[in-house]
SERO-4910 file (N, C-alpha, C, O; in steps of 0.05 Angstrom, whole numbers):
BEGIN
 pado doro    nc1    nc2    nc3   cac1   cac2   cac3    cc1    cc2    cc3    oc1    oc2    oc3
  Unk    A    917   1402   2587    929   1420   2589    925   1437   2566    916   1425   2546
  Unk    A    930   1459   2564    927   1477   2541    950   1490   2532    965   1498   2549
  Unk    A    958   1494   2503    977   1509   2502    968   1544   2500    948   1553   2487
  Unk    A    986   1559   2514    978   1588   2503   1006   1608   2505   1029   1601   2512
  Unk    A    998   1630   2498   1016   1650   2500   1010   1674   2513    989   1684   2508
  Unk    A   1026   1685   2528   1019   1711   2547   1024   1734   2530   1045   1738   2518
  Unk    A    998   1754   2530   1003   1773   2509    997   1804   2532    979   1803   2549
  Unk    A   1015   1827   2527   1011   1849   2541   1002   1869   2524   1012   1871   2501
  Unk    A    982   1887   2531    977   1909   2511    984   1936   2515    982   1953   2497
  Unk    A    995   1940   2544   1007   1964   2557   1030   1954   2567   1032   1929   2572
  Unk    A   1053   1973   2573   1074   1973   2593   1065   1968   2616   1051   1984   2628
  Unk    A   1073   1945   2628   1061   1941   2660   1032   1933   2659   1016   1933   2678
  Unk    A   1027   1927   2639    991   1920   2634    989   1890   2644   1008   1876   2651
  Unk    A    963   1882   2645    957   1855   2651    962   1835   2626    961   1840   2602
  Unk    A    968   1812   2638    978   1793   2612    952   1780   2613    940   1776   2633
  Unk    A    944   1773   2582    923   1755   2577    932   1736   2566    952   1738   2553
  Unk    A    919   1709   2567    924   1685   2546    912   1683   2526    888   1689   2526
  Unk    A    923   1674   2500    914   1669   2476    924   1641   2469    943   1630   2481
  Unk    A    911   1632   2450    908   1606   2435    929   1606   2412    920   1612   2389
  Unk    A    957   1601   2413    977   1608   2390    971   1598   2366    982   1607   2346
  Unk    A    951   1573   2364    941   1564   2338    967   1547   2319    968   1548   2294
  Unk    A    984   1535   2333   1004   1526   2316   1022   1547   2301   1036   1540   2281
  Unk    A   1023   1569   2308   1036   1596   2299   1064   1594   2312   1067   1587   2335
  Unk    A   1087   1603   2296   1114   1603   2307   1115   1625   2324   1123   1646   2312
  Unk    A   1110   1628   2349   1117   1650   2365   1130   1653   2383   1129   1635   2399
  Unk    A   1149   1678   2390   1170   1674   2402   1164   1705   2425   1149   1724   2420
  Unk    A   1178   1701   2448   1177   1726   2467   1186   1750   2455   1205   1750   2438
  Unk    A   1173   1770   2463   1171   1796   2447   1165   1794   2416   1175   1810   2400
  Unk    A   1152   1777   2411   1138   1781   2385   1114   1801   2389   1101   1801   2410
  Unk    A   1108   1818   2365   1084   1831   2362   1066   1811   2350   1075   1794   2336
  Unk    A   1036   1813   2357   1020   1796   2350    992   1808   2348    986   1826   2364
  Unk    A    974   1801   2330    947   1810   2322    931   1785   2338    934   1762   2332
  Unk    A    916   1794   2356    900   1776   2369    870   1786   2368    864   1810   2365
  Unk    A    852   1764   2372    823   1773   2377    815   1778   2403    820   1760   2419
  Unk    A    803   1801   2412    802   1805   2438    770   1807   2444    755   1803   2424
  Unk    A    757   1814   2471    731   1815   2475    720   1849   2460    697   1856   2453
  Unk    A    743   1863   2460    735   1891   2447    741   1897   2413    738   1918   2400
  Unk    A    748   1876   2405    757   1879   2377    787   1862   2372    796   1844   2385
  Unk    A    796   1874   2348    819   1857   2343    843   1876   2350    842   1899   2342
  Unk    A    864   1867   2364    881   1884   2377    915   1874   2373    918   1850   2368
  Unk    A    933   1887   2375    960   1885   2375    974   1891   2403    975   1912   2415
  Unk    A    986   1865   2412   1000   1860   2435   1029   1851   2428   1040   1845   2407
  Unk    A   1040   1854   2456   1072   1842   2455   1071   1817   2472   1064   1818   2495
  Unk    A   1078   1794   2460   1083   1768   2472   1103   1770   2497   1127   1773   2493
  Unk    A   1092   1769   2523   1113   1766   2541   1123   1735   2551   1143   1728   2563
  Unk    A   1102   1722   2543   1100   1694   2560   1106   1670   2532   1086   1663   2521
  Unk    A   1124   1662   2525   1131   1639   2504   1107   1621   2506   1093   1618   2526
  Unk    A   1104   1609   2485   1087   1589   2487   1090   1564   2499   1109   1549   2494
  Unk    A   1066   1557   2522   1076   1536   2543   1045   1524   2551   1023   1532   2541
  Unk    A   1048   1506   2567   1021   1488   2573   1021   1500   2596   1041   1509   2607
  Unk    A    987   1501   2608    978   1509   2626    953   1495   2634    938   1491   2615
  Unk    A    943   1486   2659    921   1476   2658    895   1490   2657    895   1514   2662
  Unk    A    872   1476   2650    849   1489   2637    836   1512   2668    822   1533   2667
  Unk    A    845   1501   2690    836   1517   2708    852   1551   2709    840   1571   2718
  Unk    A    883   1552   2696    888   1579   2694    876   1596   2676    886   1618   2675
  Unk    A    856   1590   2661    848   1601   2637    818   1607   2640    805   1595   2657
  Unk    A    808   1625   2624    777   1630   2623    770   1619   2589    774   1632   2568
  Unk    A    760   1596   2591    755   1588   2570    725   1600   2557    709   1609   2574
  Unk    A    716   1599   2528    744   1590   2512    759   1611   2506    751   1634   2507
  Unk    A    783   1603   2497    805   1617   2494    805   1633   2463    799   1621   2442
  Unk    A    814   1664   2467    811   1672   2442    837   1668   2427    857   1663   2440
  Unk    A    838   1669   2402    863   1662   2387    880   1683   2374    873   1705   2366
  Unk    A    903   1673   2373    926   1694   2359    921   1691   2329    930   1670   2319
  Unk    A    907   1712   2312    911   1713   2287    936   1708   2264    936   1696   2242
  Unk    A    956   1724   2278    977   1724   2258    998   1738   2278    993   1749   2299
  Unk    A   1023   1735   2267   1048   1754   2279   1048   1776   2267   1042   1774   2243
  Unk    A   1052   1796   2275   1048   1823   2265   1070   1828   2241   1094   1824   2242
  Unk    A   1054   1839   2222   1075   1847   2198   1085   1875   2197   1075   1891   2214
  Unk    A   1101   1883   2183   1107   1909   2181   1088   1931   2175   1089   1954   2183
  Unk    A   1065   1919   2158   1046   1938   2151   1028   1936   2174   1011   1953   2169
  Unk    A   1022   1922   2199   1013   1920   2216   1024   1939   2237   1009   1954   2249
  Unk    A   1047   1938   2241   1066   1958   2258   1061   1989   2252   1057   2008   2268
  Unk    A   1062   1987   2223   1059   2019   2212   1031   2025   2219   1028   2048   2227
  Unk    A   1009   2010   2217    985   2011   2227    981   2022   2256    964   2038   2263
  Unk    A    995   2012   2267    998   2016   2297   1008   2040   2298    993   2055   2310
  Unk    A   1023   2049   2292   1039   2077   2296   1017   2105   2284   1014   2127   2294
  Unk    A   1006   2094   2260    982   2111   2250    959   2118   2276    948   2140   2281
  Unk    A    956   2092   2291    932   2099   2304    946   2116   2333    933   2130   2347
  Unk    A    970   2111   2335    981   2128   2360    978   2158   2350    970   2175   2367
  Unk    A    983   2166   2326    980   2190   2317    954   2197   2320    952   2218   2333
  Unk    A    932   2185   2313    911   2192   2315    892   2200   2343    873   2215   2346
  Unk    A    907   2182   2363    893   2187   2385    906   2209   2401    896   2219   2421
  Unk    A    931   2218   2389    937   2249   2396    914   2267   2390    901   2278   2408
  Unk    A    908   2268   2364    888   2289   2352    864   2277   2372    856   2291   2390
  Unk    A    854   2254   2368    827   2249   2388    826   2259   2413    805   2266   2423
  Unk    A    849   2260   2424    851   2271   2452    844   2300   2454    830   2310   2472
  Unk    A    857   2315   2432    853   2345   2430    827   2352   2423    817   2373   2432
  Unk    A    814   2337   2407    783   2339   2401    768   2334   2422    748   2348   2427
  Unk    A    774   2312   2439    756   2305   2464    754   2328   2485    733   2334   2497
  Unk    A    780   2341   2488    785   2359   2510    765   2386   2497    751   2396   2515
  Unk    A    762   2396   2475    744   2414   2462    718   2407   2473    705   2424   2486
  Unk    A    709   2381   2468    685   2379   2466    676   2374   2501    653   2379   2509
  Unk    A    694   2367   2514    692   2367   2547    683   2397   2555    663   2401   2568
  Unk    A    699   2415   2548    698   2442   2550    665   2454   2542    648   2465   2557
  Unk    A    666   2448   2513    638   2455   2513    614   2448   2524    595   2463   2530
  Unk    A    617   2421   2528    591   2415   2549    599   2419   2573    587   2401   2585
  Unk    A    613   2432   2588    620   2437   2614    624   2416   2631    621   2422   2655
  Unk    A    629   2397   2626    629   2368   2643    656   2375   2663    676   2388   2657
  Unk    A    648   2363   2686    673   2361   2705    690   2338   2704    687   2321   2722
  Unk    A    708   2335   2685    719   2310   2682    743   2314   2674    747   2335   2662
  Unk    A    767   2296   2678    794   2299   2674    798   2282   2651    792   2259   2658
  Unk    A    805   2284   2629    816   2265   2604    838   2256   2613    855   2271   2623
  Unk    A    841   2231   2612    866   2223   2618    881   2204   2591    904   2211   2583
  Unk    A    872   2190   2584    880   2177   2556    862   2170   2534    839   2165   2540
  Unk    A    870   2170   2510    852   2155   2487    869   2136   2478    893   2136   2478
  Unk    A    848   2113   2465    866   2085   2458    845   2080   2427    821   2082   2426
  Unk    A    858   2076   2409    841   2067   2387    848   2036   2382    871   2028   2381
  Unk    A    827   2018   2380    826   1993   2381    847   1990   2349    851   2009   2334
  Unk    A    857   1964   2346    876   1961   2323    858   1961   2300    867   1970   2278
  Unk    A    834   1953   2303    816   1951   2274    801   1974   2272    781   1977   2258
  Unk    A    812   1994   2290    791   2027   2285    762   2016   2295    746   2033   2287
  Unk    A    750   1998   2309    723   1993   2304    708   2008   2327    684   2010   2329
  Unk    A    734   2021   2348    722   2032   2368    748   2049   2377    771   2047   2368
  Unk    A    739   2068   2399    756   2087   2406    746   2091   2441    724   2100   2450
  Unk    A    769   2081   2456    761   2086   2482    778   2108   2498    802   2110   2498
  Unk    A    758   2126   2512    773   2160   2523    772   2146   2550    755   2128   2554
  Unk    A    790   2152   2571    793   2139   2590    795   2172   2613    812   2190   2610
  Unk    A    779   2172   2630    778   2200   2646    777   2188   2675    778   2164   2681
  Unk    A    775   2213   2694    773   2213   2719    752   2230   2728    748   2248   2712
  Unk    A    740   2230   2746    718   2243   2758    714   2243   2788    720   2222   2800
  Unk    A    705   2264   2802    695   2258   2826    668   2244   2834    664   2233   2856
  Unk    A    653   2246   2816    632   2226   2824    621   2225   2795    633   2235   2776
  Unk    A    594   2211   2791    584   2210   2768    579   2229   2745    568   2250   2750
  Unk    A    587   2222   2720    583   2246   2701    564   2240   2679    565   2217   2670
  Unk    A    548   2254   2668    527   2252   2650    546   2255   2625    556   2277   2622
  Unk    A    553   2236   2605    569   2239   2585    549   2229   2558    560   2219   2539
  Unk    A    525   2232   2558    514   2219   2534    514   2233   2515    517   2223   2493
  Unk    A    511   2267   2516    507   2283   2497    543   2285   2486    548   2295   2464
  Unk    A    562   2275   2501    590   2281   2494    596   2253   2479    614   2252   2463
  Unk    A    585   2234   2483    589   2205   2466    579   2214   2437    592   2211   2416
  Unk    A    554   2224   2439    536   2235   2413    555   2249   2395    558   2241   2372
  Unk    A    567   2273   2406    579   2293   2395    608   2276   2386    614   2283   2363
  Unk    A    624   2259   2397    644   2249   2395    637   2228   2364    647   2230   2342
  Unk    A    619   2212   2374    611   2196   2346    605   2208   2323    609   2194   2303
  Unk    A    594   2234   2321    586   2245   2297    613   2254   2291    616   2253   2266
  Unk    A    634   2262   2303    662   2270   2288    678   2242   2281    689   2240   2259
  Unk    A    678   2218   2304    696   2198   2289    687   2181   2271    702   2167   2258
  Unk    A    656   2180   2269    642   2163   2254    648   2132   2262    648   2114   2246
  Unk    A    653   2128   2288    658   2095   2293    650   2095   2323    644   2118   2332
  Unk    A    648   2077   2337    638   2066   2372    656   2073   2382    679   2068   2376
  Unk    A    643   2093   2405    662   2107   2424    649   2095   2453    626   2088   2460
  Unk    A    676   2097   2465    670   2083   2497    680   2102   2515    704   2104   2512
  Unk    A    670   2118   2535    676   2135   2555    681   2114   2582    660   2103   2590
  Unk    A    707   2107   2597    708   2094   2619    725   2115   2636    745   2128   2632
  Unk    A    705   2111   2659    718   2125   2686    734   2110   2698    725   2087   2701
  Unk    A    762   2116   2708    784   2102   2722    791   2110   2747    783   2133   2751
  Unk    A    805   2099   2768    808   2112   2789    829   2125   2789    839   2126   2767
  Unk    A    843   2137   2807    873   2152   2814    890   2136   2807    907   2144   2790
  Unk    A    892   2109   2818    912   2091   2813    921   2088   2779    943   2088   2767
  Unk    A    897   2085   2773    899   2076   2745    904   2098   2731    916   2095   2710
  Unk    A    897   2121   2737    907   2145   2727    947   2154   2727    961   2165   2709
  Unk    A    953   2145   2752    977   2145   2757    993   2127   2734   1013   2134   2721
  Unk    A    979   2100   2733    992   2080   2717    995   2088   2692   1016   2083   2680
  Unk    A    974   2101   2678    969   2112   2654    989   2135   2643    997   2137   2620
  Unk    A    994   2151   2665   1003   2177   2660   1031   2177   2666   1046   2190   2653
  Unk    A   1038   2161   2685   1071   2157   2694   1081   2178   2711   1068   2200   2713
  Unk    A   1104   2173   2725   1114   2198   2740   1135   2183   2759   1137   2159   2757
  Unk    A   1148   2197   2773   1167   2194   2797   1157   2190   2822   1139   2206   2829
  Unk    A   1165   2172   2840   1156   2161   2858   1170   2179   2883   1191   2190   2879
  Unk    A   1159   2179   2903   1179   2185   2932   1204   2183   2934   1218   2201   2944
  Unk    A   1214   2159   2923   1235   2147   2922   1254   2158   2904   1279   2155   2908
  Unk    A   1245   2170   2882   1257   2179   2858   1257   2164   2834   1264   2174   2813
  Unk    A   1247   2139   2837   1249   2118   2819   1223   2125   2800   1207   2141   2811
  Unk    A   1218   2117   2777   1198   2111   2761   1173   2095   2779   1179   2079   2796
  Unk    A   1149   2101   2774   1124   2090   2789   1127   2061   2788   1133   2051   2767
  Unk    A   1123   2045   2813   1124   2015   2806   1098   2006   2788   1101   1987   2772
  Unk    A   1078   2018   2790   1053   2012   2770   1060   2019   2745   1045   2008   2728
  Unk    A   1073   2030   2737   1075   2037   2706   1107   2029   2694   1118   2038   2673
  Unk    A   1119   2011   2713   1145   1994   2702   1138   1963   2704   1139   1950   2684
  Unk    A   1134   1954   2723   1129   1924   2738   1099   1917   2744   1087   1900   2731
  Unk    A   1091   1927   2757   1063   1917   2773   1042   1917   2748   1037   1937   2734
  Unk    A   1033   1891   2746   1010   1887   2729    982   1891   2740    962   1896   2726
  Unk    A    982   1890   2765    957   1892   2778    960   1900   2800    980   1895   2814
  Unk    A    936   1919   2811    942   1930   2837    930   1912   2862    908   1899   2861
  Unk    A    948   1913   2885    941   1894   2906    929   1905   2933    946   1921   2940
  Unk    A    909   1906   2951    898   1917   2970    924   1926   2986    944   1912   2986
  Unk    A    921   1951   2999    945   1964   3016    931   1970   3039    908   1978   3034
  Unk    A    937   1970   3064    916   1983   3085    940   2001   3102    964   2000   3099
  Unk    A    927   2017   3117    944   2032   3135    954   2014   3155    972   2020   3170
  Unk    A    942   1993   3155    955   1976   3179    977   1957   3179    985   1941   3195
  Unk    A    987   1965   3149   1015   1952   3140   1035   1973   3151   1056   1968   3163
  Unk    A   1023   1999   3144   1051   2017   3151   1055   2017   3181   1078   2023   3190
  Unk    A   1033   2010   3199   1036   2018   3230   1058   1989   3231   1082   1992   3236
  Unk    A   1048   1964   3225   1065   1940   3233   1088   1941   3222   1104   1926   3232
  Unk    A   1096   1960   3197   1123   1961   3189   1135   1986   3199   1154   1995   3186
  Unk    A   1125   2002   3228   1142   2022   3238   1142   2045   3227   1153   2064   3239
  Unk    A   1128   2050   3200   1126   2074   3191   1114   2096   3198   1093   2095   3211
  Unk    A   1125   2122   3192   1107   2142   3203   1082   2147   3191   1080   2148   3166
  Unk    A   1058   2152   3208   1033   2153   3198   1028   2183   3189   1006   2194   3187
  Unk    A   1050   2193   3185   1040   2219   3164   1035   2213   3137   1052   2202   3123
  Unk    A   1006   2222   3127   1001   2216   3103   1019   2223   3076   1020   2209   3056
  Unk    A   1032   2246   3082   1052   2255   3066   1077   2239   3058   1088   2241   3036
  Unk    A   1087   2221   3083   1106   2196   3084   1095   2172   3073   1111   2155   3064
  Unk    A   1072   2169   3073   1064   2142   3062   1041   2142   3039   1026   2123   3037
  Unk    A   1040   2158   3027   1025   2165   2999   1039   2165   2978   1063   2172   2978
  Unk    A   1027   2156   2960   1043   2153   2929   1033   2181   2919   1021   2199   2932
  Unk    A   1041   2181   2888   1041   2200   2877   1007   2208   2868    999   2230   2862
  Unk    A    991   2182   2870    961   2180   2866    946   2193   2891    924   2204   2888
  Unk    A    959   2192   2913    945   2200   2939    938   2181   2953    926   2186   2974
  Unk    A    945   2152   2945    935   2125   2960    957   2120   2974    977   2134   2968
  Unk    A    961   2102   2993    983   2089   3001    997   2070   2982    989   2052   2967
  Unk    A   1025   2083   2986   1042   2068   2970   1042   2036   2967   1043   2021   2986
  Unk    A   1042   2026   2936   1037   2000   2934   1062   1981   2947   1061   1957   2950
  Unk    A   1086   2000   2953   1109   1980   2954   1107   1972   2987   1125   1959   2998
  Unk    A   1084   1980   3001   1074   1975   3030   1075   1944   3031   1084   1929   3049
  Unk    A   1063   1937   3006   1055   1906   3006   1078   1886   3007   1079   1866   3020
  Unk    A   1097   1897   2988   1124   1887   2980   1136   1860   3002   1140   1837   2997
  Unk    A   1140   1876   3030   1152   1859   3054   1134   1856   3077   1143   1857   3100
  Unk    A   1104   1853   3070   1092   1856   3088   1090   1823   3103   1090   1817   3127
  Unk    A   1088   1808   3084   1093   1781   3096   1115   1774   3111   1113   1755   3127
  Unk    A   1133   1784   3108   1157   1777   3122   1147   1794   3151   1143   1781   3172
  Unk    A   1145   1814   3149   1137   1833   3177   1116   1819   3192   1120   1819   3216
  Unk    A   1091   1805   3182   1075   1794   3193   1085   1765   3206   1071   1753   3223
  Unk    A   1113   1753   3196   1119   1726   3206   1134   1739   3236   1132   1730   3259
  Unk    A   1148   1762   3227   1167   1772   3250   1149   1779   3271   1157   1774   3294
  Unk    A   1124   1789   3268   1107   1799   3290   1098   1778   3306   1096   1781   3330
  Unk    A   1091   1748   3291   1078   1733   3303   1105   1718   3323   1102   1703   3343
  Unk    A   1129   1726   3310   1150   1712   3325   1160   1729   3348   1166   1716   3368
  Unk    A   1162   1757   3348   1176   1771   3365   1153   1780   3387   1129   1784   3381
  Unk    A   1163   1782   3412   1150   1788   3437   1139   1823   3436   1150   1837   3418
  Unk    A   1122   1835   3450   1120   1863   3445   1128   1878   3463   1132   1864   3483
  Unk    A   1132   1902   3469   1141   1917   3484   1129   1914   3518   1105   1918   3522
  Unk    A   1143   1909   3534   1130   1907   3560   1126   1880   3565   1123   1876   3589
  Unk    A   1127   1857   3547   1128   1831   3554   1145   1820   3567   1167   1831   3564
  Unk    A   1144   1801   3582   1165   1793   3606   1175   1764   3592   1160   1746   3584
  Unk    A   1200   1764   3592   1213   1739   3573   1232   1736   3593   1240   1753   3609
  Unk    A   1241   1707   3592   1266   1690   3609   1293   1695   3589   1294   1688   3565
  Unk    A   1311   1707   3601   1334   1709   3586   1359   1687   3599   1352   1670   3614
  Unk    A   1385   1690   3592   1403   1671   3602   1413   1685   3625   1429   1674   3641
  Unk    A   1403   1714   3630   1413   1726   3654   1391   1731   3675   1395   1745   3694
  Unk    A   1368   1719   3673   1347   1720   3690   1325   1730   3672   1328   1736   3648
  Unk    A   1297   1734   3689   1281   1745   3674   1278   1776   3672   1292   1788   3688
  Unk    A   1264   1789   3658   1263   1817   3649   1243   1827   3630   1233   1810   3615
  Unk    A   1236   1850   3628   1223   1859   3615   1229   1877   3586   1245   1895   3587
  Unk    A   1212   1869   3560   1226   1876   3538   1214   1906   3536   1191   1914   3536
  Unk    A   1243   1924   3533   1233   1953   3532   1234   1960   3496   1219   1976   3485
  Unk    A   1253   1946   3483   1254   1951   3454   1257   1930   3438   1269   1910   3444
  Unk    A   1242   1935   3410   1236   1911   3395   1251   1916   3367   1243   1934   3353
  Unk    A   1267   1904   3361   1280   1908   3326   1270   1879   3311   1279   1856   3314
  Unk    A   1256   1887   3300   1241   1861   3276   1260   1851   3266   1271   1831   3273
  Unk    A   1266   1870   3243   1285   1862   3224   1312   1848   3231   1320   1831   3214
  Unk    A   1328   1853   3255   1350   1845   3266   1342   1816   3283   1357   1798   3289
  Unk    A   1316   1818   3289   1307   1794   3309   1317   1798   3332   1329   1779   3343
  Unk    A   1317   1818   3341   1329   1828   3368   1316   1847   3389   1304   1867   3381
  Unk    A   1316   1843   3413   1304   1855   3435   1317   1865   3457   1331   1848   3467
  Unk    A   1318   1887   3469   1332   1898   3491   1306   1894   3516   1282   1897   3516
  Unk    A   1327   1883   3538   1307   1876   3558   1316   1886   3580   1340   1885   3586
  Unk    A   1298   1897   3597   1303   1909   3628   1307   1885   3646   1286   1873   3651
  Unk    A   1329   1875   3655   1333   1857   3673   1324   1861   3702   1326   1884   3711
  Unk    A   1315   1844   3715   1307   1841   3744   1321   1835   3762   1317   1811   3769
  Unk    A   1340   1850   3777   1354   1842   3796   1359   1858   3820   1348   1881   3821
  Unk    A   1375   1848   3840   1378   1863   3870   1396   1884   3869   1400   1899   3888
  Unk    A   1411   1886   3845   1432   1914   3848   1420   1931   3826   1434   1949   3817
  Unk    A   1398   1928   3817   1393   1949   3797   1378   1936   3769   1377   1911   3766
  Unk    A   1368   1951   3751   1364   1943   3726   1378   1954   3704   1378   1977   3695
  Unk    A   1393   1930   3695   1412   1931   3673   1392   1923   3648   1373   1908   3649
  Unk    A   1402   1936   3624   1391   1930   3599   1407   1913   3585   1431   1918   3583
  Unk    A   1395   1894   3574   1412   1880   3556   1397   1873   3525   1373   1873   3520
  Unk    A   1417   1869   3509   1401   1858   3485   1411   1826   3476   1433   1815   3479
  Unk    A   1387   1817   3466   1384   1791   3460   1378   1788   3431   1372   1808   3419
  Unk    A   1380   1763   3419   1369   1755   3391   1347   1741   3408   1350   1733   3432
  Unk    A   1327   1739   3392   1302   1725   3398   1303   1693   3402   1286   1683   3418
  Unk    A   1318   1679   3391   1326   1654   3398   1343   1649   3425   1349   1626   3433
  Unk    A   1350   1674   3439   1362   1670   3463   1341   1672   3485   1348   1666   3508
  Unk    A   1323   1678   3482   1298   1687   3508   1277   1668   3503   1276   1655   3482
  Unk    A   1258   1665   3523   1238   1649   3525   1211   1668   3528   1214   1676   3551
  Unk    A   1190   1677   3520   1168   1692   3528   1153   1679   3550   1141   1658   3547
  Unk    A   1152   1691   3568   1142   1682   3593   1103   1692   3595   1084   1678   3603
  Unk    A   1104   1716   3585   1077   1734   3585   1080   1754   3563   1093   1774   3570
  Unk    A   1074   1753   3540   1067   1774   3521   1051   1798   3532   1034   1795   3549
  Unk    A   1057   1821   3521   1048   1848   3527   1016   1850   3515   1013   1842   3491
  Unk    A    999   1856   3525    974   1862   3511    973   1886   3501    985   1906   3509
  Unk    A    955   1883   3478    957   1907   3458    944   1930   3473    926   1924   3490
  Unk    A    951   1955   3468    944   1982   3478    923   1994   3461    925   1992   3437
  Unk    A    902   2007   3471    885   2020   3456    886   2051   3458    870   2066   3469
  Unk    A    909   2058   3446    919   2086   3453    911   2111   3427    892   2109   3411
  Unk    A    925   2127   3427    919   2148   3408    923   2140   3381    911   2153   3364
  Unk    A    941   2120   3374    949   2108   3352    926   2101   3328    924   2107   3304
  Unk    A    905   2082   3350    882   2070   3339    868   2093   3326    854   2090   3305
  Unk    A    872   2118   3340    849   2134   3328    862   2145   3298    849   2146   3277
  Unk    A    887   2154   3302    900   2162   3274    899   2137   3258    905   2143   3235
  Unk    A    895   2111   3262    889   2091   3245    865   2092   3228    862   2086   3204
  Unk    A    848   2101   3246    818   2105   3232    820   2128   3219    813   2124   3195
  Unk    A    826   2153   3223    830   2175   3208    848   2172   3181    845   2188   3162
  Unk    A    865   2153   3181    872   2151   3156    864   2133   3136    878   2129   3116
  Unk    A    836   2117   3142    829   2097   3124    820   2110   3098    813   2094   3080
  Unk    A    818   2135   3093    813   2143   3070    834   2141   3051    828   2145   3027
  Unk    A    859   2135   3058    881   2136   3036    879   2107   3033    900   2101   3022
  Unk    A    866   2086   3037    861   2060   3029    840   2060   3006    820   2074   3011
  Unk    A    841   2045   2980    824   2045   2963    792   2033   2971    775   2032   2953
***
């Protein structure tokens, strides 16, 4: 087992493990750590604990120290520099006529590198831009192209639900979301109804998917034949979340429709999947997936 602390560098960012090196470190402390891209300042979100070697990538980087007042002041100075660097980079992008959208700028704590995050429709030849920026800032320059989901995470916004986007409040990582999830949850397949601010499928489709998959395995489909306490019948409606179905009973006096809980019936023959217009719509909406 190895002693570690979990450190985060951005709000809702990925958590990285570091060696606490016998330092007295508590949750919410700001710490100075050694990372692959240089010295950084981050916030402790997981207090010191033991984890197995399989959970970490060895060798583990170390926590150098708990941040001092001077360190925190330096972090604020870097944030002010990032605003100016953003303005200068925008000017250089216009000067070089590049088809790219600048999203964010980030200084490493030791000012050894400046990272510029941008989006673009395709590949961008920014070699001359890097040379230009290096001559202005006199330090290492890195331009990093990101996707639309990362753009939304960095910039922040309100989602269709009226709340701040999940990706910039609590989602550490993006999970794959498919159009199949929207169909299985009986949601509208209208792109405007199931797309987030980033233009991709909403991340929240993933939250309850495991429960829907369980219920879909358990519940019969529409047109399935079931045995009920009142005799055999055909399923005409399925309510997944309530685990109830409506059954059209077969009797001599007519066809009554009764509602049952799934535990009250026995599936005699489930309905076959229909290849209808919905399958074509699903294929057309594939572009909303990552």
